[in-house]
C-alpha positions in Angstrom: 46.5 -25.5 -48.6 45.3 -22.4 -49.9 44.3 -19.2 -48.9 40.5 -20.0 -49.8 40.8 -23.5 -47.8 42.5 -22.0 -44.8 39.4 -19.3 -44.6 36.8 -22.1 -45.1 38.8 -24.3 -42.3 38.5 -21.5 -39.8 35.1 -20.4 -41.1 33.3 -23.6 -40.4 35.5 -25.0 -37.5 33.5 -26.0 -34.2 35.2 -23.0 -32.6 33.9 -20.9 -35.4 30.5 -22.1 -35.7 27.6 -21.0 -33.6 27.3 -24.1 -31.5 31.0 -23.7 -31.1 30.9 -20.3 -29.7 28.0 -21.4 -27.2 29.9 -24.6 -25.9 33.4 -23.0 -26.2 35.1 -23.2 -22.7 35.0 -19.6 -22.4 31.6 -19.2 -24.0 29.1 -17.0 -22.5 26.9 -19.7 -21.8 29.2 -21.7 -19.5 30.0 -18.3 -17.7 26.7 -17.6 -16.3 25.8 -18.4 -13.0 23.4 -21.3 -13.6 22.6 -21.8 -10.2 21.0 -18.4 -9.7 19.2 -18.8 -12.8 17.5 -22.0 -11.7 16.6 -20.6 -8.3 14.9 -17.4 -9.9 13.1 -19.9 -12.3 12.1 -22.3 -9.3 10.5 -19.0 -7.8 8.9 -17.9 -11.0 7.3 -21.5 -11.4 6.1 -21.8 -7.9 4.9 -18.1 -7.8 2.9 -19.1 -11.0 1.0 -22.1 -9.3 0.3 -19.6 -6.4 -1.1 -17.3 -8.1 -3.5 -19.7 -10.1 -4.5 -21.0 -6.7 -5.1 -17.3 -5.5 -7.3 -16.4 -8.4 -9.0 -19.3 -9.8 -11.9 -18.8 -8.0 -12.1 -14.8 -7.9 -14.6 -14.1 -10.6 -14.4 -10.6 -9.6 -10.9 -10.4 -10.9 -10.4 -13.0 -13.8 -13.3 -12.3 -15.6 -14.8 -15.7 -15.5 -11.8 -17.4 -16.6 -10.2 -19.3 -14.1 -6.8 -19.5 -15.8 -6.7 -15.8 -16.7 -3.8 -14.8 -14.0 -2.6 -18.1 -14.6 -1.8 -17.6 -18.3 -0.9 -14.0 -17.9 1.5 -14.8 -15.3 3.2 -17.4 -17.7 3.2 -14.3 -20.1 5.0 -12.1 -17.8 7.5 -14.8 -17.0 8.5 -15.4 -20.3 9.0 -11.6 -21.3 10.9 -11.4 -18.2 13.0 -14.1 -19.4 13.3 -12.4 -22.8 14.6 -9.2 -21.3 17.1 -11.0 -19.2 18.5 -12.7 -22.4 18.4 -9.2 -24.1 20.4 -8.0 -20.8 22.9 -10.6 -21.0 23.3 -10.0 -24.7 23.9 -6.1 -24.4 26.0 -6.4 -21.7 26.1 -4.2 -18.4 29.4 -2.2 -19.6 27.2 -1.1 -23.1 24.4 -0.1 -21.0 26.9 2.0 -19.4 27.0 4.6 -22.1 22.9 4.5 -22.2 22.4 5.3 -18.8 21.7 8.9 -19.2 18.9 8.0 -21.8 17.4 4.8 -19.4 17.6 7.2 -16.4 16.0 10.6 -18.4 13.0 7.8 -19.7 12.6 6.3 -16.1 12.1 9.9 -14.6 9.7 10.9 -17.2 7.6 8.1 -17.0 7.4 8.1 -13.3 6.3 12.2 -14.1 3.4 10.7 -16.2 2.0 8.9 -13.3 1.1 12.2 -11.6 -0.5 13.2 -14.6 -4.0 12.0 -16.2 -2.2 9.2 -17.4 -1.5 7.5 -14.0 -4.2 5.4 -12.1 -4.9 4.8 -8.5 -4.7 1.0 -7.2 -5.1 0.3 -3.6 -4.8 4.0 -2.9 -1.5 4.8 -4.5 -1.0 6.4 -7.7 1.6 4.2 -9.1 0.7 3.0 -12.6 0.1 3.6 -16.1 -2.9 2.2 -17.7 -1.6 0.6 -21.1 -5.5 -0.5 -22.1 -6.2 -4.3 -22.6 -5.9 -5.0 -18.8 -2.2 -3.8 -18.8 -0.8 -1.5 -16.9 3.1 -0.1 -15.9 4.6 0.5 -12.9 7.4 2.8 -13.7 8.9 2.6 -9.9 9.8 -1.0 -10.6 12.1 0.0 -13.2 13.5 3.3 -11.4 15.1 0.6 -9.0 17.1 -0.2 -11.9 18.3 2.9 -13.2 19.2 4.4 -9.9 21.8 1.5 -9.5 22.8 1.9 -12.9 22.8 5.7 -12.7 24.8 6.0 -9.5 27.0 3.3 -10.1 28.2 4.9 -13.6 29.1 8.3 -11.5 30.5 6.7 -8.4 32.9 4.4 -10.4 34.1 6.6 -13.2 37.3 7.9 -11.9 37.6 4.7 -9.7 37.6 2.5 -12.6 39.7 4.9 -14.8 42.6 4.6 -12.1 42.6 8.4 -11.6 41.4 7.6 -7.6 40.8 4.9 -4.9 37.5 6.2 -3.9 34.7 8.2 -5.3 35.2 11.8 -3.9 32.6 14.1 -2.2 31.4 15.8 -5.0 31.0 12.6 -7.0 28.8 11.4 -3.8 26.7 14.6 -4.0 25.9 14.3 -7.7 25.0 10.6 -7.3 22.6 11.5 -4.6 21.2 14.2 -6.6 20.7 11.8 -9.3 18.9 9.3 -6.6 17.0 12.1 -5.1 14.7 13.1 -8.0 13.0 10.1 -9.0 12.7 9.2 -5.1 10.9 12.5 -4.3 8.7 11.9 -7.5 7.6 8.5 -5.9 7.1 10.1 -2.8 4.5 12.6 -4.2 2.5 9.6 -5.6 2.8 8.1 -2.3 4.4 5.0 -2.7 6.3 4.8 0.4 7.3 1.2 -0.1 8.9 1.8 -3.2 10.8 4.8 -1.5 12.1 2.4 1.4 13.6 0.2 -1.3 15.2 3.0 -3.2 16.8 4.5 -0.1 18.3 1.2 0.8 19.7 0.5 -2.7 21.1 4.2 -2.3 22.9 3.1 1.2 23.8 0.0 -0.3 25.6 1.5 -3.3 27.6 4.2 -1.4 28.8 1.2 0.9 29.8 -0.9 -2.2 31.5 2.3 -3.6 33.9 3.0 -0.7 32.5 6.4 0.0 33.2 7.8 3.1 31.6 6.5 6.5 30.4 9.7 7.1 27.9 9.8 4.3 26.3 6.7 5.1 25.8 8.1 8.9 24.6 11.3 7.6 22.1 9.8 5.1 20.6 7.6 7.8 20.4 10.6 10.3 18.8 12.4 7.6 16.5 9.6 6.8 15.3 9.5 10.1 14.7 13.0 10.3 12.8 12.7 7.2 10.6 10.2 8.6 9.4 12.5 11.5 8.7 15.1 9.3 6.6 13.3 7.3 4.8 11.9 9.7 4.1 15.6 11.3 3.6 17.3 7.9 0.5 14.7 6.9 2.3 13.4 3.9 1.2 10.2 4.1 -2.2 9.3 3.1 -4.7 8.0 5.8 -4.7 4.4 4.4 -0.8 4.4 4.8 -1.0 5.9 8.5 -3.4 3.1 9.2 -1.3 0.2 7.9 1.3 1.4 10.5 -1.1 2.0 13.4 -2.5 -1.5 12.7 1.5 -2.9 12.4 1.9 -1.0 16.1 -0.8 -2.8 17.7 -2.2 -5.9 16.0 -5.1 -5.7 18.1 -6.4 -2.6 16.6 -9.6 -2.8 14.8 -9.2 -6.7 13.6 -12.2 -6.1 11.4 -10.6 -2.8 9.7 -7.3 -1.7 9.4 -5.9 -4.8 11.2 -7.7 -7.0 9.0 -5.5 -8.0 6.4 -2.4 -8.7 8.7 -4.6 -10.7 10.9 -5.8 -12.9 8.1 -2.7 -13.1 6.5 -1.2 -14.9 10.1 -4.4 -17.1 10.2 -3.7 -18.3 6.8 0.1 -19.0 7.5 -0.6 -20.7 10.6 -3.4 -22.8 9.4 -0.6 -24.6 6.9 1.4 -26.2 9.8 4.3 -28.5 8.6 3.3 -29.7 5.0 0.1 -27.4 4.5 -3.2 -28.3 3.3 -2.1 -29.1 0.0 -1.9 -26.8 -3.2 -5.6 -25.5 -4.5 -7.0 -26.8 -1.1 -6.5 -23.7 1.2 -9.7 -23.2 3.1 -8.5 -19.5 3.8 -7.3 -19.0 -0.1 -10.3 -20.7 -1.4 -12.9 -18.8 0.9 -10.9 -15.4 0.0 -10.3 -14.3 3.3 -6.8 -12.8 2.4 -6.9 -9.7 -0.1 -4.7 -9.2 -2.7 -3.4 -12.5 -1.9 -2.3 -13.1 -5.4 0.2 -10.0 -5.3 1.1 -8.5 -1.7 0.3 -11.4 0.2 1.2 -14.0 -2.3 3.3 -15.7 0.8 0.2 -16.9 2.5 -0.5 -18.9 -0.2 2.4 -20.7 0.5 2.1 -20.9 4.1 -1.5 -22.3 4.0 -1.2 -24.9 1.2 2.5 -25.9 1.6 3.1 -25.5 4.7 6.3 -24.4 6.7 8.7 -26.6 4.4 6.8 -24.9 1.6 7.2 -21.6 2.7 10.9 -22.2 3.7 11.6 -23.4 0.4 10.5 -20.1 -1.3 13.0 -18.5 1.5 15.9 -20.7 0.7 15.5 -20.3 -3.0 15.5 -16.2 -2.4 18.3 -16.8 -0.4 20.5 -18.7 -3.0 19.6 -16.0 -5.7 20.9 -13.4 -2.9 24.0 -15.3 -2.0 25.1 -15.9 -6.0 24.7 -12.0 -6.6 26.7 -11.7 -3.7 29.4 -13.7 -5.3 29.3 -12.0 -8.6 29.5 -8.9 -6.5 32.7 -10.0 -4.7 34.3 -12.0 -7.9 34.0 -8.4 -10.3 36.8 -7.0 -11.5 35.4 -3.4 -11.8 33.9 -1.3 -9.5 30.9 -0.3 -11.7 29.8 -4.1 -11.9 30.5 -4.4 -8.1 28.1 -1.3 -7.6 25.7 -2.5 -9.7 25.3 -5.8 -8.0 25.2 -4.6 -4.4 22.0 -2.3 -5.8 20.4 -5.4 -6.8 21.4 -7.5 -3.8 19.9 -4.9 -1.4 16.8 -4.6 -3.5 15.8 -8.3 -3.5 17.1 -8.5 0.1 15.0 -5.6 1.4 12.0 -6.4 -0.4 12.0 -10.1 0.2 12.2 -9.7 3.9 9.4 -6.7 4.1 7.1 -9.2 1.9 7.5 -12.1 4.0 7.6 -9.8 7.2 4.2 -7.7 6.6 2.7 -11.3 6.1 3.8 -12.5 9.3 3.2 -9.2 11.3 7.1 -8.1 11.9 6.8 -5.2 9.2 4.3 -3.0 8.3 2.1 -3.4 5.3 3.4 -1.6 2.4 2.5 -3.1 -0.9 5.5 -4.4 -2.1 5.7 -7.7 -3.9 7.7 -10.6 -3.6 10.4 -10.6 -6.2 9.5 -13.5 -8.8 6.7 -14.9 -7.2 4.0 -12.2 -6.6 1.6 -11.4 -9.5 2.8 -8.2 -11.6 4.0 -7.6 -14.9 6.2 -4.5 -14.1 7.8 -6.3 -11.3 8.3 -9.7 -12.7 10.2 -7.6 -15.8 12.4 -5.4 -13.3 13.8 -8.5 -11.6 14.6 -10.6 -14.6 16.2 -7.6 -16.1 18.4 -7.7 -12.9 19.2 -11.0 -13.1 20.3 -10.5 -16.5 22.3 -7.7 -15.4 23.8 -10.0 -13.0 24.5 -12.6 -15.3 26.3 -10.0 -17.6 28.7 -8.8 -14.9 29.5 -12.5 -14.2 30.2 -13.2 -17.9 32.1 -10.5 -18.8 34.7 -10.7 -16.1 38.1 -12.1 -17.6 38.1 -16.0 -17.4 41.2 -17.3 -15.8 43.4 -19.8 -17.9 
């Protein structure tokens, strides 16, 4: 065999072809966590149907087109999938070097919300209007950049073999990195996003192996901060009313307590199997405000019943369970920390969203990951899935 023949054999062998690389035993596709992917896809598909059910009769929202939100949600999901593929393609390790740039862009976009570019929706100045009916919520992407940025700092010396745990100076630097966007978002004010970011910070510190004194100190600082925020009047009136309605569900049922009362009525009317998709009287009658976003779970409870709502909780649990496996099996601290931050984000935000519809958590305006309508939240959630898949795919494969 000549040298040319040998080159052609290597060039056109199944192992060297595109299909061969995709189907090889150690290919990226085979190393992805397909259970997580299918669970997230199922949540997005169910969410699309629920969004359509909640908006098809809302002429004041859908501009007279019953398929308006349906098509946009499908588009958002498609873009989200593309971003997830991009995150896997680039890889979390390659993104590690770009974290400072991503963090700076995230902070600048968050600051832009406080300028005339920002828009106020439902009492919170959290969006940037892009035109054409599209808007951007930078705080959703801040959840990713904080997890990546803190992981980069906390894991640097550990992954390099210089230390077993991050030192106090590194922890201070990581907390400073997280504090800046958190303070900006608090000024909007977007208390729900701040709560999620604080949970991410705590989870990241726990996963990094930082001293428990830092965790205890942060929890104490958080409690003191909540007291000061309440006493200094940082919260807007509508946020204070939400907490008041949570503390006393019977308070002003036609005013501040209206949302949560109607949400419980809608979920309770569903029974075991629900009234049927697109046949919910509460949903069709438009009794629950913001049903396509904050209160999407009420559509599931009414139209799909206990079984359908339970299926959504189960699928969210599957995503979190598989993420926990990825975090546990990661061979580098950086990957473990990033996964831990995403786990805390998905778990807390899902619990808060579902809990506020059931009346066991205060209303904060947080979407249900993969299910609620919203481009920014959908994009951020799928980017997070892509990062988790990258962490799993890039770990060494055993023989």
